[in-house]
C-alpha positions as CSV (number, residue, x, y, z in Angstrom):
1,M,42.4,181.7,38.1
2,S,42.7,179.6,41.3
3,N,45.5,177.5,42.5
4,A,42.5,175.2,45.1
5,V,43.0,171.5,44.0
6,H,39.9,169.7,43.3
7,I,39.9,166.1,43.5
8,R,37.2,163.8,41.1
9,R,36.8,160.9,39.3
10,A,39.1,160.4,36.2
11,T,37.2,160.7,33.1
12,E,38.6,158.8,29.8
13,S,39.5,162.4,28.8
14,D,41.9,162.1,31.5
15,L,44.0,159.2,30.5
16,S,46.9,160.9,28.5
17,A,47.5,163.5,31.7
18,I,47.5,160.4,33.6
19,V,49.7,158.1,31.7
20,R,52.2,160.9,31.5
21,L,52.4,161.3,35.5
22,L,52.7,157.7,35.5
23,A,55.2,157.7,33.2
24,D,57.3,160.9,35.0
25,D,59.2,158.5,37.4
26,P,62.1,156.5,37.3
27,L,60.3,152.9,38.2
28,G,57.1,154.3,36.0
29,A,59.4,155.2,33.1
30,T,60.1,151.5,32.7
31,R,56.7,150.0,33.0
32,E,54.4,152.6,31.3
33,Q,54.3,153.6,27.3
34,Y,53.4,157.6,27.3
35,A,52.3,158.3,23.6
36,D,50.3,159.9,21.3
37,P,47.9,158.2,20.9
38,L,48.2,156.3,23.8
39,P,48.2,152.6,23.3
40,A,44.8,150.8,23.2
41,A,45.5,149.0,26.6
42,Y,45.1,151.5,28.7
43,R,41.3,153.0,27.4
44,T,40.2,148.9,27.6
45,A,41.9,148.8,31.5
46,F,40.2,152.2,32.3
47,A,36.9,150.9,30.6
48,A,37.0,147.5,32.9
49,M,37.8,149.9,36.1
50,E,34.9,152.2,34.9
51,A,32.6,149.1,34.8
52,Q,33.7,147.7,38.0
53,T,32.1,148.9,41.0
54,G,34.2,150.3,43.9
55,N,37.3,150.9,41.4
56,D,38.0,154.3,41.1
57,L,40.8,156.5,39.3
58,L,41.1,159.8,41.1
59,V,42.8,162.7,39.9
60,A,43.9,166.1,41.7
61,I,43.0,169.3,39.4
62,I,44.4,172.6,39.2
63,N,42.4,174.7,37.2
64,T,41.8,172.5,34.3
65,E,45.4,170.9,34.6
66,V,45.3,167.2,35.9
67,V,48.4,167.5,38.3
68,G,47.7,164.3,40.4
69,C,46.0,160.7,40.5
70,L,45.7,157.3,42.4
71,Q,43.4,154.1,42.0
72,L,41.2,153.4,45.1
73,T,39.9,149.9,45.2
74,I,37.2,148.6,47.5
75,I,37.5,145.1,48.3
76,P,35.0,143.2,50.2
77,G,36.1,140.3,52.4
78,I,35.5,137.8,54.7
79,S,38.2,138.2,57.2
80,R,37.7,141.1,60.2
81,L,33.9,140.0,60.4
82,G,33.4,140.7,56.8
83,A,35.1,143.8,56.6
84,S,36.1,145.7,53.2
85,R,39.2,147.3,52.8
86,A,40.3,150.1,50.7
87,Q,43.6,149.7,48.7
88,I,45.7,152.8,47.1
89,E,47.7,152.5,44.2
90,G,49.3,154.5,41.5
91,V,49.9,157.4,43.6
92,R,51.4,160.5,41.5
93,V,52.0,164.1,41.8
94,A,53.5,165.8,38.6
95,A,57.1,166.8,39.3
96,T,56.0,170.7,39.0
97,H,53.6,170.1,41.8
98,R,55.4,168.1,44.2
99,G,55.5,169.8,47.8
100,A,52.3,171.4,47.4
101,R,50.4,168.9,49.6
102,I,48.7,167.4,46.5
103,G,49.6,163.8,47.3
104,E,48.0,164.5,50.9
105,A,44.9,165.8,49.5
106,L,44.3,163.0,47.2
107,V,45.3,160.0,50.1
108,H,42.6,162.4,52.7
109,D,40.0,162.2,49.6
110,A,40.7,158.5,49.0
111,I,40.5,157.6,53.0
112,L,37.2,159.7,53.2
113,R,36.0,157.8,50.5
114,A,37.0,154.7,52.3
115,K,34.9,155.8,55.3
116,D,32.4,156.3,53.3
117,A,32.2,152.8,51.9
118,S,32.1,151.4,55.6
119,C,35.9,150.0,55.1
120,A,37.9,148.8,57.9
121,I,41.5,149.4,56.9
122,V,43.0,151.6,53.9
123,Q,46.0,149.9,52.7
124,L,48.8,150.4,50.6
125,T,52.1,149.5,49.4
126,T,55.2,151.1,48.2
127,D,58.2,149.9,46.4
128,A,61.1,149.6,48.9
129,T,63.5,152.0,47.1
130,R,61.0,154.7,47.6
131,A,62.2,156.2,50.9
132,D,60.6,159.4,50.0
133,A,57.2,157.8,49.6
134,K,57.4,155.9,52.8
135,R,58.2,158.6,55.0
136,F,55.3,160.6,53.4
137,Y,52.8,157.7,53.9
138,E,54.4,157.4,57.9
139,R,53.5,161.0,58.2
140,L,49.7,160.6,57.0
141,G,49.6,157.7,59.6
142,F,50.1,154.9,58.1
143,E,52.4,151.7,59.2
144,A,54.4,149.5,57.8
145,T,53.2,146.6,59.4
146,H,53.3,143.6,56.9
147,V,55.9,142.7,54.4
148,G,54.8,142.6,50.8
149,M,55.2,140.2,48.3
150,K,55.0,139.9,44.9
151,L,54.6,137.3,42.1
152,R,55.4,138.7,38.6
153,L,52.9,136.8,35.8
154,T,53.9,139.3,33.2
155,E,56.9,141.6,32.5
156,G,56.8,145.2,33.3
């Protein structure tokens, strides 16, 4: 069996593994609810994403195992002469596979998809407490040019 990483759009059958990745993290453990069966909210959200053009959940696969994920959303805009931008969210790599450049492969794949969609910018946010993630994104060429702000409308 090969240890090559294959990146593709997620299917509903990947949801359990994706939620497990999102929950296997100090911050994610406080926000996600990994259980068997998964809470219905995850399937509802996945169906909404599938129905929306330009909203892709990507997975990194080694053999048949989901070892990483991210969400890529293409956002049409008016600013910058009507430029679209790509938003990267929820980047996770299984703890057992960190350091193997899987996150890098996922982000590079997302950047290529953004270019194919004629995006002018790829943007992301990372929690201020994630110093390693900040260094990771800077190594990939991202710059901290803005201050991110949030207004929580629900708990979690």
